[in-house]
LOVEX-693490 format. One record per residue: residue in three letters; x, y, z of N, C-alpha, C, O, CB in turn. Coordinates in steps of 0.02 Angstrom, whole numbers, padded with zeros to 5 digits, always signed. Atoms other than C-alpha are relative to their C-alpha. Glycine has a CB too. Example, Ala and Ser with C-alpha at 12.3 -4.5 7.8 and 13.67 -1.06 7.14 Angstrom:
ALA+00045-00059+00000+00615-00225+00390+00045+00060+00000+00097+00059+00033-00050+00001+00062 SER-00042-00059-00003+00684-00053+00357-00039+00055+00037-00014+00110+00045+00020+00023-00071 
This chain:
MET+00023-00047+00050+07744+01874+05033-00073+00019+00017-00117-00024+00024+00005-00032-00072 SER+00068-00023-00018+07591+01982+05075-00044-00005-00060-00022+00005-00117-00001+00072+00028 SER+00048+00008+00054+07436+01952+04974-00037+00066-00014-00039+00110+00029-00051-00057+00017 LEU+00040-00060+00014+07332+02084+04886-00072-00009+00022-00096-00065+00028+00002+00017-00075 VAL+00068+00004-00019+07158+02125+04940-00043-00012-00059-00044+00030-00104-00022+00062+00036 PRO+00039+00016+00058+07039+02040+04819-00063+00042-00005-00088+00066+00046-00018-00071+00001 PRO+00063-00035+00008+06887+02128+04746-00055-00036+00035-00050-00096+00049-00017+00008-00071 PRO+00057+00032-00030+06718+02096+04827-00025-00060-00042-00026-00057-00104-00056+00051+00011 PHE+00028+00060+00030+06647+01924+04789+00050-00042-00043+00032-00091-00075-00058+00020-00043 PHE-00049+00035+00039+06811+01870+04707+00015-00066+00034+00020-00068+00096+00063+00043-00010 PRO-00016+00065-00031+06849+01683+04734+00066+00003+00036+00108+00044+00018+00002-00056-00053 PRO-00064+00001-00037+06988+01644+04859+00057-00025-00045+00045-00062-00093-00005-00046+00063 ASP-00057+00023+00039+07163+01616+04789+00007-00076+00004-00005-00107+00056+00064+00033+00024 PRO-00010+00072+00000+07199+01438+04736+00059-00018+00045+00106+00021+00051+00012-00026-00070 ASP-00058+00024-00041+07314+01338+04854+00060-00013-00045+00053-00039-00100-00018-00065+00040 ASP-00063+00017+00032+07495+01325+04802+00006+00031-00070+00040+00003-00113+00007-00075-00005 GLU-00004-00035+00064+07474+01446+04657+00019+00073+00017-00026+00113+00033-00068-00006-00041 PRO-00018-00067-00016+07574+01605+04687-00033+00054-00044-00037+00045-00105+00073+00007-00005 LEU+00031-00055+00037+07486+01765+04634+00052+00036-00040+00105+00053-00015-00035+00049+00047 LEU-00047-00036+00044+07569+01851+04486-00020+00073-00014+00022+00117-00022+00006-00037-00067 HIS+00020-00066+00024+07462+02002+04446-00076+00009+00019-00115-00039+00020+00011+00007-00080 GLN+00068-00015-00014+07301+02089+04493-00021+00064-00039+00011+00116-00033-00011+00009+00077 ARG+00028-00059+00035+07200+02206+04380-00072+00013+00024-00112-00033+00031+00001-00011-00080 GLU+00067-00019-00020+07047+02301+04437-00026+00056-00045+00011+00103-00060-00002+00020+00074 TYR+00035-00054+00032+06924+02405+04339-00055+00026+00049-00094-00012+00075-00032-00024-00068 THR+00052-00029-00037+06816+02526+04436-00033+00054-00044+00000+00099-00069+00028+00030+00067 VAL+00036-00049+00044+06682+02623+04340-00063+00023+00041-00101-00018+00068-00020-00034-00073 ARG+00060-00027-00034+06551+02738+04416-00031+00053-00045+00002+00088-00084+00017+00030+00071 SER+00036-00056+00037+06419+02853+04341-00032+00044+00050-00050+00024+00105-00054-00027-00050 TYR+00027-00052-00042+06352+03012+04412-00049+00042-00040-00038+00054-00099+00056+00043+00031 ARG+00049-00045+00030+06202+03122+04373+00027+00073+00011+00028+00096+00068-00073-00011+00032 MET-00021-00069-00007+06271+03298+04339-00059+00048-00007-00063+00099+00027+00054+00016-00049 ALA+00060-00041+00011+06107+03370+04275-00051-00043-00032-00038-00102-00044+00014+00064-00043 SER+00048+00041+00033+05948+03313+04193+00019-00023-00070-00009-00071-00097-00062+00036-00004 ASP-00022+00019+00067+06038+03308+04026+00076-00016-00005+00105-00015-00059-00017+00056-00048 ARG-00071+00017-00002+06214+03261+04081+00015-00053+00052-00011-00052+00107+00041+00062+00015 LEU-00027+00047-00051+06300+03115+04164+00075-00005-00008+00103+00005-00062-00032-00072-00006 ARG-00074+00011+00000+06480+03085+04210+00012-00075+00007-00016-00108+00051+00037+00041+00058 ILE-00023+00068-00008+06558+02915+04181+00075+00004+00017+00116+00029-00021-00014-00044-00066 ARG-00071-00003-00023+06720+02897+04279+00025-00071+00009-00007-00113+00041+00007+00042+00069 GLY-00028+00067-00004+06831+02746+04263+00075-00001+00020+00111+00047+00007-00009-00035-00067 MET-00070+00007-00018+06997+02684+04331+00020-00074-00011-00017-00121+00004+00013+00021+00075 VAL-00029+00067+00005+07107+02536+04285+00063+00002+00045+00102+00050+00044+00017-00019-00077 HIS-00054+00002-00052+07232+02484+04419+00033-00068-00002+00000-00118+00011-00028+00014+00073 ASP-00037+00062+00002+07366+02351+04400+00050-00001+00060+00083+00049+00075+00039-00008-00069 GLN-00046+00009-00057+07464+02284+04551+00040-00065-00008+00017-00115-00035-00040-00001+00068 LYS-00042+00059-00008+07607+02164+04575+00006-00017+00074+00010+00028+00117+00071+00011-00031 PRO-00005+00019-00069+07619+02063+04734+00069+00021+00029+00117+00031-00008-00011-00076+00008 ALA-00062-00021-00033+07752+02111+04862+00058-00045-00019+00051-00106-00022-00009-00001+00075 GLY-00060+00037+00017+07927+02060+04813+00006-00028-00069+00053-00064-00084+00006-00054+00046 THR-00003+00025+00070+07887+02023+04631+00059+00025-00037+00095-00015-00068-00062+00019-00038 TYR-00056-00028+00038+08014+02140+04558+00058+00026+00045+00115+00030+00023-00025+00057-00043 ILE-00052-00027-00044+08108+02210+04710+00004-00046+00061-00044-00053+00099-00015+00074+00020 LYS-00010+00051-00053+08180+02084+04831-00015+00028+00069+00007+00083+00085+00072-00028-00002 ASP+00015-00015-00069+08112+02091+05009-00046+00062+00007-00056+00087+00063+00065+00010+00038 ASP+00050-00055-00006+07990+02231+04966-00060-00027+00033-00089-00075+00007-00018+00032-00069 PRO+00055+00031-00038+07851+02201+05094-00071+00018-00027-00121-00009-00003+00004+00021+00073 ASP+00065-00024+00020+07711+02287+05000-00016-00012-00075+00030-00014-00116-00005+00075+00015 PRO+00020+00003+00071+07612+02264+04837+00022+00065-00034+00033+00115+00000-00078-00010-00006 MET-00022-00057+00037+07664+02386+04700-00045+00015-00058-00057-00029-00100+00069-00009-00023 SER+00040-00022+00056+07553+02483+04582+00046+00010-00060+00098+00043-00055-00040+00064+00017 VAL-00040-00009+00061+07620+02474+04404-00038+00039-00056-00006+00068-00100+00021-00069-00027 HIS+00041-00040+00046+07476+02555+04306-00060+00027+00040-00092-00008+00079-00024-00042-00064 GLN+00065-00027-00025+07338+02673+04359-00019+00057-00048+00015+00108-00050+00006+00025+00077 MET+00026-00048+00046+07239+02769+04228-00071+00017+00019-00110-00027+00037+00005-00024-00070 VAL+00068-00024-00016+07083+02874+04257-00028+00034-00062+00006+00074-00094-00001+00049+00061 VAL+00034-00032+00057+06957+02924+04122-00063+00030+00027-00102-00002+00062-00015-00051-00058 ASP+00061-00035-00014+06822+03052+04145-00036+00019-00065-00007+00053-00107+00015+00062+00043 LEU+00038-00015+00059+06685+03064+04013-00063+00037+00022-00098+00013+00067-00017-00064-00039 ILE+00061-00032-00011+06545+03191+04016-00046-00017-00061-00029-00004-00119+00011+00076+00010 VAL+00043+00029+00051+06398+03118+03918-00068+00033+00000-00101+00040+00052-00006-00076+00010 ALA+00068-00031+00006+06240+03201+03852-00050-00054+00009-00039-00111-00011-00010+00037-00070 PHE+00056+00045-00008+06077+03120+03899-00062+00029-00033-00076+00088-00022-00012-00014+00074 PRO-00004+00073+00011+05983+03039+03816+00040-00022-00059+00042-00082-00073-00067-00027-00007 SER-00034+00018+00061+06089+03046+03658+00062-00044+00012+00081-00083-00032+00021+00062-00038 LEU-00062+00038-00019+06243+02971+03747+00061+00024-00042+00108-00014-00054-00010-00078-00010 GLU-00056-00029+00036+06357+03085+03647+00053+00027+00051+00034+00061+00099-00025+00058-00048 ILE-00051-00024-00046+06523+03121+03734+00014+00074-00015+00029+00093-00072+00066-00042-00007 VAL-00010-00073+00011+06542+03309+03758+00064+00025+00032+00089+00078+00013-00060+00040+00027 GLU-00066-00017-00027+06699+03313+03866+00036-00067+00016+00004-00117+00033-00007+00047+00066 ALA-00040+00059-00015+06840+03188+03890+00067+00020+00031+00099+00067+00009+00012-00042-00063 GLU-00065-00013-00032+06991+03183+04004+00031-00066+00020-00002-00108+00050-00007+00047+00062 VAL-00038+00060-00021+07124+03049+04026+00059+00023+00043+00097+00067+00022+00024-00042-00062 VAL-00057-00016-00045+07248+03059+04172+00034-00065+00016+00005-00110+00046-00024+00036+00066 MET-00039+00059-00016+07388+02930+04184+00039+00014+00063+00088+00050+00063+00047-00019-00057 GLU-00027-00016-00067+07431+02931+04368+00060-00045+00017+00106-00022+00050-00054-00007+00054 VAL-00059+00045-00011+07549+02779+04374+00015-00032-00067-00028-00066-00095-00014-00055+00057 THR-00020+00027+00066+07644+02730+04216+00072-00027+00005+00111-00004+00047-00006+00056-00057 PRO-00070+00026+00000+07803+02631+04178+00052+00049-00029+00111+00047-00012+00003-00065-00040 HIS-00045-00045+00034+07877+02770+04071-00025+00072+00001-00086+00084+00001+00009-00023-00072 THR+00022-00071+00000+07875+02960+04075-00034+00018-00066-00076+00062-00068+00060+00047+00013 THR+00028-00017+00066+07832+02960+03891-00073-00024-00008-00108-00003-00054+00044-00032-00055 CYS+00067+00026+00005+07669+02864+03924-00052+00057-00003-00100+00053-00041-00014-00046+00060 THR+00053-00052-00007+07574+03025+03967-00007+00043-00063-00053+00082-00067+00015+00044+00059 ARG+00007-00041+00062+07606+03102+03795-00060-00013-00038-00081+00028-00078+00057-00010-00046 ILE+00059+00021+00039+07455+03011+03730-00062+00025+00029-00115+00017-00002-00004-00074-00005 GLU+00061-00022-00036+07332+03087+03855-00047+00042-00044-00107+00028-00048+00019+00041+00062 ASP+00042-00049+00036+07269+03228+03743-00030-00033-00063-00079-00008-00091+00041+00065-00019 THR+00028+00034+00059+07241+03107+03598-00074-00021+00010-00112-00026-00038+00043-00062-00016 TYR+00069+00025-00016+07081+03050+03685-00052+00057-00004-00111+00045+00009-00002-00032+00072 GLN+00048-00053+00016+07002+03220+03648-00040-00019-00062-00093+00010-00074+00035+00067-00011 GLN+00035+00022+00059+06950+03132+03487-00067-00034+00020-00110-00044-00024+00044-00048-00040 LEU+00062+00029-00023+06812+03051+03592-00059+00049-00001-00117+00028-00003+00008-00027+00070 ILE+00050-00050-00001+06718+03215+03595-00043-00003-00065-00016-00003-00120+00033+00070+00008 GLY+00043+00006+00058+06566+03202+03481-00019-00070-00018-00062-00082-00061+00031+00030-00057 VAL+00014+00072+00013+06565+03012+03484-00053-00023+00046-00056-00001+00103+00062-00044+00007 SER+00050+00032-00042+06418+02910+03548+00032-00056+00036+00071-00093+00007-00060-00026-00040 ILE-00026+00053-00039+06462+02794+03690-00044-00061-00002-00032-00110+00033+00010+00023+00070 ALA+00046+00058+00009+06319+02679+03638+00027-00049-00051+00087-00058-00055-00070+00024-00021 ARG-00020+00053+00046+06323+02545+03504+00053+00020-00048+00051+00075-00076-00058-00023-00037 GLY-00056-00014+00045+06480+02536+03399+00060+00031+00032+00111+00040-00001-00022+00042-00053 PHE-00053-00035-00035+06588+02621+03533+00063-00044+00005+00119-00019-00007-00023+00021+00070 THR-00060+00045-00007+06705+02470+03560+00038-00001-00065+00100+00006-00065-00020-00073+00020 HIS-00034+00005+00064+06742+02456+03376+00036+00068-00015+00092+00069-00040-00052-00017-00058 LEU-00029-00066+00014+06775+02645+03364+00063+00013+00044+00112+00042+00021-00052+00056+00013 VAL-00058-00006-00043+06892+02641+03514+00061-00036-00029+00116-00009-00029-00015-00028+00070 ARG-00053+00038+00031+06996+02507+03430+00027+00035-00062+00087+00037-00074-00025-00070-00019 GLU-00019-00035+00063+06997+02605+03267+00040+00063+00014+00089+00077-00021-00063+00018-00040 LEU-00032-00064-00015+07049+02770+03345+00064-00007+00042+00112+00031+00034-00048+00044+00034 PHE-00053+00001-00049+07165+02713+03482+00036-00067+00005+00075-00077+00051-00027+00018+00066 GLY-00033+00065-00002+07220+02535+03443+00075+00003-00017+00099+00048-00052-00035-00048-00047 GLY-00073+00005+00014+07404+02484+03437+00037+00064+00017+00026+00091+00071+00011-00017-00074 PRO-00042-00056-00014+07525+02629+03425-00037+00069+00004-00007+00120+00018+00052+00003-00050 ARG+00039-00061+00001+07383+02757+03414-00025+00019+00070-00054+00072+00078-00059-00008-00047 GLY+00027-00015-00065+07342+02748+03599+00035-00042+00053+00090-00067+00043-00074-00013+00001 CYS-00025+00037-00058+07370+02662+03768-00045-00062+00007-00106-00056+00009-00001+00044+00066 THR+00037+00064-00005+07320+02478+03784-00046+00001+00061-00102-00024+00058+00049-00060+00004 HIS+00036+00005-00062+07262+02501+03962-00059+00048-00001-00114+00030+00021+00046+00016+00060 VAL+00056-00049+00008+07156+02658+03928-00052-00028-00049-00113-00020-00039+00028+00071-00026 GLY+00048+00029+00047+07079+02568+03779-00043-00052+00034-00104-00054+00024+00036-00030-00060 ALA+00040+00052-00034+07027+02420+03886-00049+00033+00050-00107+00012+00054+00046-00050+00038 LEU+00043-00036-00046+06957+02539+04018-00061+00031-00036-00117+00024-00013+00041+00054+00036 LEU+00055-00030+00038+06854+02633+03888-00052-00053-00018-00112-00039-00015+00026+00035-00063 GLN+00047+00054+00019+06777+02469+03832-00040-00024+00060-00097-00046+00053+00039-00059-00031 ALA+00038+00018-00061+06729+02432+04013-00047+00055+00020-00094+00042+00058+00047-00017+00058 MET+00040-00057-00020+06652+02605+04032-00067+00005-00039-00117+00029-00012+00040+00062-00010 ALA+00059-00010+00040+06527+02599+03890-00062-00034+00026-00116-00005+00024+00013-00021-00068 PRO+00060+00032-00028+06410+02469+03968-00028+00037+00061-00088+00033+00075+00017-00072+00019 VAL+00026-00036-00060+06400+02578+04126-00045+00055-00021-00096+00068+00011+00058+00029+00045 ALA+00042-00051+00025+06330+02719+04023-00068-00028-00018-00119+00004-00004+00032+00034-00060 ILE+00063+00032+00017+06195+02602+03959-00038-00019+00064-00098-00011+00069+00012-00061-00044 GLN+00035+00018-00063+06160+02539+04134-00028+00058+00037-00070+00049+00081+00046-00037+00045 SER+00022-00061-00038+06135+02717+04193-00062+00032-00030-00092+00076+00001+00056+00053+00001 LEU+00058-00033+00032+05994+02758+04070-00062-00003+00041-00097+00047+00048-00013-00032-00066 TRP+00062+00008-00039+05855+02687+04178+00002+00044+00065-00049+00073+00086-00011-00075+00019 SER-00006-00041-00060+05924+02776+04332-00011+00074-00017-00044+00110+00021+00069-00010+00032 MET+00009-00070+00020+05931+02942+04240-00074+00014-00012-00100+00066+00008+00043+00016-00064 ARG+00072-00011+00017+05752+02921+04178-00042+00003+00061-00091+00039+00064-00026-00054-00046 SER+00046+00005-00060+05682+02881+04350+00025+00049+00056-00005+00050+00110-00002-00077+00029 PHE-00028-00042-00054+05787+03009+04448-00049+00055+00020-00062+00065+00079+00067+00030-00021 ASP+00048-00055-00013+05663+03154+04433-00074-00024-00001-00116-00001+00038+00010+00056-00054 THR+00067+00024+00007+05509+03060+04380-00004-00074+00008+00023-00110-00034-00029+00020-00064 PRO+00003+00073-00007+05470+02885+04449-00033-00033-00060-00081-00007-00090-00039-00019+00064 VAL+00025+00036+00059+05438+02759+04313-00050-00054+00022-00033-00096+00063+00059-00034-00040 ASN+00051+00052-00013+05277+02655+04323-00006-00040-00063-00039-00017-00111-00070+00030+00024 LEU-00001+00041+00061+05301+02517+04197-00069-00025-00020-00080-00044-00077+00045-00058+00010 ARG+00068+00019+00016+05118+02472+04208-00040+00055-00038-00087+00041-00075-00036-00019+00064 SER+00038-00056+00027+05061+02644+04154+00024+00021-00071-00013+00054-00107+00004+00058+00049 VAL-00023-00019+00067+05169+02667+03996-00032-00045-00052-00051-00103-00038+00078-00002-00004 THR+00031+00039+00053+05099+02610+03831+00051-00052-00026+00111-00044-00016-00023+00047-00058 PRO-00046+00050+00031+05173+02456+03742+00050+00033-00047+00108+00013-00048-00040-00053-00038 ALA-00043-00035+00045+05247+02573+03612+00055+00038+00039+00113+00038+00019-00040+00047-00042 GLU-00046-00035-00042+05329+02679+03747+00049-00047+00031+00108-00032+00035-00035+00037+00052 ARG-00041+00050-00032+05394+02524+03833+00053-00030-00052+00111-00042-00037-00046-00057+00029 MET-00042+00024+00055+05463+02460+03668+00058+00048-00013+00115+00027-00021-00042-00008-00064 GLU-00051-00052+00014+05556+02624+03640+00052+00000+00056+00112+00007+00044-00034+00070-00007 MET-00044+00001-00059+05628+02617+03818+00049-00058-00002+00107-00051+00018-00041-00003+00064 MET-00041+00061-00002+05693+02440+03794+00047-00004-00061+00092-00047-00062-00045-00062+00003 LYS-00040+00007+00062+05772+02469+03621+00074+00000+00011+00111-00032-00026-00017+00054-00048 VAL-00075-00005-00013+05942+02510+03695+00028-00067+00015+00088-00078+00005+00016+00049+00060 ASN-00024+00069-00016+05954+02327+03750+00002-00047-00060+00035-00100-00057-00045-00030+00052 PHE+00008+00047+00054+05914+02251+03581+00066-00023-00032+00109+00019-00049-00045+00031-00052 ASN-00060+00031+00030+06049+02133+03511+00065+00014+00038+00119+00009+00010+00008+00024-00071 THR-00060-00010-00040+06168+02175+03653+00025-00067+00029+00084-00073+00047-00014+00050+00056 CYS-00020+00068-00024+06169+01992+03709-00052-00050-00022-00102-00032-00053+00008-00001+00078 HIS+00048+00053+00025+06082+01825+03678-00068+00007+00029-00117-00011-00004+00025-00071+00017 VAL+00067-00010-00031+05941+01869+03800-00041+00051-00041-00101+00043-00049+00008+00024+00075 TRP+00035-00055+00034+05899+02027+03700+00005-00006-00075+00001+00044-00110+00028+00067+00022 ASP+00003+00012+00071+05911+01948+03528-00068+00023-00026-00119+00005+00003+00012-00075-00016 THR+00065-00027+00026+05778+02037+03422-00046-00056-00027-00105-00045-00039+00014+00051-00056 GLU+00041+00058+00021+05720+01864+03367-00018-00042+00060-00051-00094+00052+00037-00043-00051 GLY+00009+00041-00060+05712+01801+03546-00063+00014+00040-00104+00056+00024+00059+00009+00045 GLU+00062-00001-00042+05583+01777+03682-00009+00068+00032-00065+00095+00031+00003-00056+00055 HIS+00010-00064-00034+05618+01939+03778-00030+00052-00045-00080+00083-00028+00065+00025+00027 VAL+00022-00055+00043+05596+02054+03630-00072-00016-00028-00111+00031-00039+00051+00010-00060 ARG+00068+00018+00023+05441+01958+03569-00050+00021+00052-00104+00045+00035-00005-00074-00014 LYS+00047-00018-00053+05361+01986+03740-00008+00077+00003-00064+00102+00011+00024-00029+00068 VAL+00003-00074+00000+05404+02173+03737-00043+00023-00058-00086+00066-00048+00070+00031-00004 ALA+00037-00020+00058+05336+02189+03560-00077-00015+00007-00119+00021-00020+00029-00036-00062 ALA+00070+00020-00012+05175+02102+03615-00032+00041+00057-00090+00031+00074-00002-00074+00017 GLY+00027-00042-00053+05155+02230+03755-00002-00033+00069-00034-00008+00115-00069+00021-00019 GLU+00000+00035-00064+05190+02106+03895+00054+00033+00045+00103+00061+00022+00016-00078-00011 LEU-00050-00018-00050+05281+02154+04055+00048-00057+00011+00027-00115+00020-00033+00020+00066 LEU-00053+00051-00017+05444+02062+04083+00002-00014+00073-00016+00028+00114+00071+00025-00023 ASP-00010+00017-00073+05477+01973+04246+00054+00044+00028+00100+00063-00008+00020-00077+00010 PRO-00053-00039-00032+05581+02074+04370+00066-00039-00001+00065-00101-00001-00019+00018+00073 PRO-00065+00036-00005+05768+02034+04374+00004-00043+00062-00028-00028+00113+00058+00050+00000 ARG-00006+00046-00056+05817+01893+04489+00025+00034+00066+00003+00018+00122+00048-00055-00019 TRP-00027-00035-00059+05916+02010+04601-00053+00044+00034-00051+00054+00095+00060+00042-00020 ALA+00054-00039-00029+05761+02121+04624-00048-00045+00037-00070-00028+00092-00038+00038-00054 VAL+00047+00048-00035+05651+01972+04668+00031-00022+00067-00003-00024+00118-00014-00064-00046 LYS-00034+00020-00061+05779+01915+04796+00000+00056+00054-00015+00045+00113+00072-00020-00016 ARG-00004-00054-00049+05799+02086+04876-00070+00018+00028-00078+00031+00087+00034+00064-00033 LEU+00069-00013-00024+05609+02118+04884-00023-00052+00048-00058-00036+00097-00049+00004-00058 ALA+00016+00054-00047+05587+01951+04967+00034+00008+00067+00004-00003+00120+00018-00067-00030 GLU-00037-00012-00061+05722+01991+05094-00031+00057+00040-00029+00057+00101+00073+00016-00017 LEU+00029-00058-00033+05632+02155+05131-00074-00012+00017-00107+00031+00045+00007+00063-00044 ASP+00068+00018-00009+05465+02064+05139-00048+00050-00031-00096+00073-00001-00014-00007+00073 ARG+00040-00049+00037+05392+02178+05007-00024-00034-00065+00008-00080-00090+00042+00065-00015 PRO+00029+00032+00058+05281+02135+04858+00040+00009-00064+00073+00060-00072-00068+00025-00011 ILE-00034-00002+00065+05352+02100+04685-00026+00060-00044+00011+00089-00084-00013-00068-00038 ASP+00029-00053+00040+05234+02231+04612+00037+00069+00008+00032+00113-00034-00074+00007+00020 GLU-00036-00064-00011+05345+02369+04686+00050+00010-00058+00066+00066-00075+00037+00002+00070 TRP-00048-00008+00054+05467+02333+04545-00027+00040-00059+00008+00079-00091+00022-00068-00024 TYR+00030-00034+00057+05344+02396+04416-00020+00071+00012-00040+00107-00034-00058-00037-00022 GLU+00025-00066-00017+05303+02555+04509+00055+00042+00035+00041+00081+00080-00062-00006+00046 ARG-00055-00035-00034+05475+02622+04557+00007+00072-00029+00051+00110-00007+00067-00040-00010 
């Protein structure tokens, strides 16, 4: 039985445990204009060779759905939405594609996951598209800094504490690190610069470049 190609950095398969299923989410963001970004996502399910069809030598795709969202910046309001179901188990699956036009006018920021469940949960939508949408929302948030620095480099030392606070607000209460009662937010509120991310420190060291470059990108 041929094995599937694992995603980058994925741990090796355990010994003596046959693979049953592989699901991959791929989400990318693109700058369309200074006030628009595209969030494109794909969910892809595969079964190992021979799982359902005896002596079939190749893995088989059983689901593949693609979602394209055009999002306004900086409001993060969805202005266009397209769902294409490229691989489905039933011909009737694709009937639900146009239902996702309800995403137009919705913010992909806070509360998006709850809204997706409300609008498209259960028989109101596709389970796999719903899961993909929930994976896409964080990518929009991760793209905000990139959008801000695309045309104008951001110097974190030169912005005022109030401006820095406003820039960081999108992270508040998104996880335990950004708890509004926690250390990170207290430092931002006090006008302090946060330490660079660990991955940035590591990469700058590999490049033999000073840490200060992080604040002047």
